[in-house]
C-alpha positions in Angstrom: 8.6 -25.8 -43.2 5.0 -25.0 -41.9 3.2 -27.2 -39.2 0.2 -27.7 -41.9 2.7 -29.1 -44.3 3.5 -31.8 -41.9 0.0 -32.5 -40.7 -0.7 -33.2 -44.5 2.5 -35.4 -44.9 1.2 -37.6 -42.0 -2.4 -37.9 -43.3 -1.3 -39.3 -46.5 1.3 -41.4 -44.8 -1.2 -43.0 -43.0 -3.8 -43.3 -45.3 -1.5 -43.5 -48.5 -4.4 -42.5 -50.2 -4.7 -38.8 -51.5 -8.5 -38.8 -51.6 -9.2 -40.3 -47.8 -6.3 -37.7 -46.8 -8.0 -34.5 -48.1 -11.1 -36.3 -46.4 -10.2 -36.6 -43.0 -8.1 -32.9 -43.0 -11.7 -31.5 -44.6 -9.9 -30.2 -48.0 -9.9 -30.6 -51.5 -7.8 -33.3 -52.8 -5.7 -30.7 -55.4 -4.5 -28.3 -52.5 -3.4 -31.5 -50.5 -1.5 -32.4 -53.5 0.2 -29.1 -53.5 0.7 -29.0 -50.1 2.6 -32.3 -50.4 4.5 -31.0 -53.3 5.8 -28.0 -51.1 7.1 -29.9 -48.4 9.5 -32.3 -51.0 10.3 -29.2 -52.8 11.4 -27.9 -49.2 13.4 -31.1 -48.2 14.9 -31.5 -51.3 13.7 -35.4 -51.9 10.3 -37.0 -53.1 8.4 -38.3 -50.0 5.9 -40.6 -51.3 6.0 -42.8 -54.8 3.0 -42.0 -56.8 1.1 -43.9 -59.8 -2.5 -44.2 -60.9 -3.3 -47.3 -58.7 -1.1 -46.9 -55.2 0.6 -44.5 -52.9 3.8 -45.5 -51.4 6.2 -43.9 -48.7 10.1 -43.2 -50.1 12.7 -44.3 -47.7 13.1 -40.6 -47.0 9.1 -40.3 -46.2 9.8 -43.1 -44.0 12.7 -41.1 -42.3 10.9 -38.5 -42.0 7.4 -39.9 -40.5 8.6 -40.3 -36.9 9.8 -36.6 -36.7 6.6 -35.3 -38.1 4.8 -37.3 -35.1 7.0 -35.4 -32.5 6.7 -32.2 -33.9 3.0 -32.3 -34.2 2.7 -34.1 -30.1 5.1 -31.1 -29.6 2.4 -28.7 -30.7 -0.6 -30.6 -29.2 1.3 -31.1 -26.1 1.8 -27.1 -26.2 -1.7 -26.3 -26.9 -3.1 -29.0 -24.0 -0.4 -27.3 -22.0 -2.3 -23.9 -22.3 -5.8 -25.1 -21.5 -4.8 -27.9 -19.1 -5.7 -27.0 -15.2 -3.0 -27.3 -12.7 -2.1 -31.0 -12.2 -3.6 -32.2 -15.2 -2.1 -34.8 -17.7 -2.1 -34.0 -20.9 -0.5 -35.1 -24.2 -1.0 -37.7 -27.5 -0.9 -41.2 -27.0 -0.5 -44.0 -30.5 -1.3 -47.6 -29.2 -1.5 -50.3 -31.4 -2.9 -53.2 -31.3 -3.7 -56.8 -33.9 -7.1 -56.9 -33.8 -9.5 -59.4 -32.4 -6.5 -61.0 -30.4 -6.7 -58.0 -28.0 -10.3 -58.0 -27.3 -10.3 -58.7 -23.8 -7.4 -56.1 -23.4 -7.8 -52.6 -25.5 -11.4 -52.1 -24.4 -10.6 -52.0 -20.7 -7.4 -50.0 -20.9 -8.6 -47.3 -23.6 -12.0 -46.9 -21.3 -10.1 -46.4 -17.9 -7.8 -44.0 -19.9 -10.4 -41.8 -21.4 -12.6 -41.6 -18.4 -9.2 -40.8 -15.7 -7.2 -38.6 -18.3 -9.6 -36.8 -20.8 -6.7 -34.5 -21.6 -4.7 -37.5 -23.4 -5.9 -38.0 -26.8 -5.5 -41.9 -27.9 -5.2 -42.5 -31.3 -5.4 -46.6 -32.0 -3.8 -48.2 -34.8 -4.9 -51.6 -35.6 -3.1 -54.4 -38.0 -0.3 -53.9 -35.8 2.0 -57.3 -36.3 4.4 -57.7 -33.4 7.6 -56.9 -35.4 6.6 -53.9 -36.7 5.2 -52.6 -33.2 9.0 -52.8 -31.9 10.2 -50.8 -35.1 7.4 -48.3 -34.6 8.2 -48.1 -30.5 11.7 -47.7 -31.1 11.9 -45.4 -33.9 9.3 -43.4 -31.9 6.1 -43.4 -34.1 3.9 -45.4 -31.7 4.2 -44.8 -27.7 2.6 -48.7 -26.4 1.5 -51.7 -28.5 -0.2 -55.0 -27.7 2.7 -57.3 -28.2 2.9 -61.4 -28.3 6.2 -62.4 -26.6 8.7 -62.9 -26.9 10.0 -59.9 -27.8 13.7 -58.4 -28.4 13.8 -56.4 -24.6 17.3 -54.8 -25.6 14.8 -52.6 -27.9 11.6 -52.0 -25.7 10.6 -52.9 -22.7 7.4 -55.2 -22.4 5.5 -56.4 -19.8 3.2 -59.9 -19.6 -0.5 -59.2 -19.0 -2.2 -62.5 -20.1 -1.2 -65.9 -21.2 -4.1 -67.9 -23.6 -3.9 -71.5 -24.5 -4.0 -72.2 -28.3 -6.9 -73.8 -30.0 -7.9 -75.4 -33.3 -10.5 -73.6 -35.4 -11.6 -75.5 -38.0 -15.0 -75.4 -40.3 -17.9 -76.3 -38.7 -18.3 -79.8 -41.0 -14.9 -80.4 -40.3 -14.2 -84.4 -39.3 -12.6 -82.9 -35.9 -15.7 -80.5 -35.5 -16.8 -82.7 -33.1 -14.5 -83.8 -31.0 -13.6 -82.2 -27.3 -10.2 -82.4 -28.1 -7.2 -83.2 -30.4 -3.7 -83.7 -30.2 -2.0 -81.1 -32.7 -0.3 -83.9 -34.2 -3.5 -85.4 -35.7 -3.5 -81.6 -37.7 -0.5 -82.6 -39.7 -2.0 -83.3 -42.8 -4.0 -80.2 -42.5 -4.4 -77.0 -44.8 -3.3 -74.4 -42.4 -4.3 -70.4 -42.4 -1.9 -67.9 -40.5 -0.4 -64.8 -40.8 2.3 -64.1 -43.0 5.5 -65.4 -41.9 7.6 -62.2 -42.4 4.9 -60.1 -40.7 6.7 -60.8 -37.4 3.5 -61.9 -36.0 4.1 -63.6 -32.5 0.9 -65.4 -33.4 2.5 -67.1 -36.4 5.6 -67.9 -34.7 4.3 -70.0 -31.7 1.8 -71.4 -33.8 4.7 -72.4 -35.9 6.7 -73.8 -33.5 4.2 -75.9 -32.0 3.6 -77.9 -35.0 7.3 -78.2 -35.4 7.7 -79.3 -32.0 4.6 -82.1 -32.4 6.2 -83.2 -35.3 5.3 -81.5 -38.6 5.8 -78.5 -40.6 2.7 -76.7 -41.4 1.4 -76.4 -45.1 0.2 -73.0 -45.5 -2.4 -72.6 -47.9 -2.9 -69.1 -47.0 -1.7 -66.0 -45.2 -3.6 -63.0 -44.1 -2.4 -60.0 -41.6 -6.3 -60.0 -40.0 -6.6 -62.4 -37.5 -10.5 -62.0 -38.1 -9.9 -62.5 -41.5 -8.2 -65.8 -40.7 -11.6 -66.8 -39.3 -13.8 -66.0 -42.0 -11.4 -68.1 -44.0 -11.8 -71.2 -41.9 -15.7 -70.4 -41.9 -15.1 -70.5 -45.8 -13.5 -74.0 -45.8 -10.2 -72.4 -47.1 -8.3 -74.2 -44.2 -7.9 -74.6 -40.1 -5.8 -72.4 -37.9 -4.1 -72.2 -34.5 -5.5 -69.3 -32.6 -5.8 -68.6 -28.6 -9.6 -70.0 -27.2 -10.6 -67.1 -26.0 -11.3 -66.2 -29.6 -14.1 -68.4 -29.4 -16.4 -65.9 -28.2 -15.6 -64.2 -31.5 -15.8 -66.7 -34.4 -18.0 -66.2 -37.4 -20.8 -68.3 -37.9 -19.9 -71.8 -39.4 -16.2 -72.4 -37.3 -15.5 -74.3 -34.2 -12.9 -74.3 -31.4 -11.3 -77.3 -30.5 -9.2 -77.7 -27.6 -5.8 -79.2 -27.9 -4.8 -82.0 -25.5 -1.7 -82.6 -23.9 0.6 -79.9 -22.9 -1.2 -76.7 -23.6 0.4 -74.2 -26.2 0.6 -70.8 -24.8 0.1 -67.0 -26.5 1.6 -64.8 -24.1 -0.1 -60.9 -24.7 2.3 -58.2 -23.2 2.6 -54.8 -23.7 5.4 -52.6 -25.2 6.9 -49.4 -24.9 10.1 -47.2 -25.4 13.3 -47.7 -23.4 13.5 -44.4 -22.8 12.2 -41.9 -20.2 8.1 -42.1 -20.2 6.3 -38.7 -21.2 3.6 -38.0 -18.6 0.8 -39.4 -20.7 2.7 -42.6 -21.3 3.3 -42.8 -17.6 0.1 -42.6 -16.3 -0.8 -45.1 -19.3 1.5 -47.8 -17.5 0.5 -47.1 -14.3 -3.0 -47.6 -15.2 -2.4 -50.7 -17.2 -0.7 -52.4 -14.2 -3.9 -52.3 -12.4 -6.4 -53.2 -15.1 -4.2 -55.8 -16.9 -1.9 -57.1 -14.3 0.8 -59.5 -15.0 -0.8 -63.1 -14.1 0.7 -65.1 -11.5 
């Protein structure tokens, strides 16, 4: 097994498209396919399911991926160690985030890390739902991720970094758009847009429970993983959505954020990382996060 085979495997596993993976590796698609076939012959099992329209990891491919990350991280760390000045911190961190929900936390953390520790390579992985983040951190495929609480702290470490009250996002021509506040129970007959129920999304779980506490089960007419696309669908008049109120500054034209009356419902944002001993790079990232994103009192 060669390092370049694992590099090719990771590129295809992340892109799930041979053409895009080839562009990323600055090589033609045919040699990339040959490299993957060599790796599959070496390990003795198919790593990808291929047809004319899609590429997907097999069970063996999923099993190999975290180990491939570790091998490539080890190679990268060795190269950095050779070049790094004495006392420097180097390494590679994969950081997961959902999207616009993390617009107040992700940029300041990554800017601070890049400025203070330029020898740490950052890979940012978007559209990472909380459930998926916990699984990837647990199996070593991700180092740190923004998540929503609660999470299973027997599987990962987590620290609260922000609490945001929910509001209701409605189309600008909605009957409730002109209201300063509404009671969540008034939304019982509305069509809702949400992240998928089976995606392990804290955004969806907290919002769903809030509706149940208000006396109704939300009628979800469309599910989509990207929170910004939820806002776009609200603007298109497909339905309404429960989202943290701080999203108001990023909503597309044609939408209005209305406050909820009564006891606030909070989205509890956190960062999560593995239960084991952190690497030097993860250790300083957690220290910077504690400074930049302190736990609210």
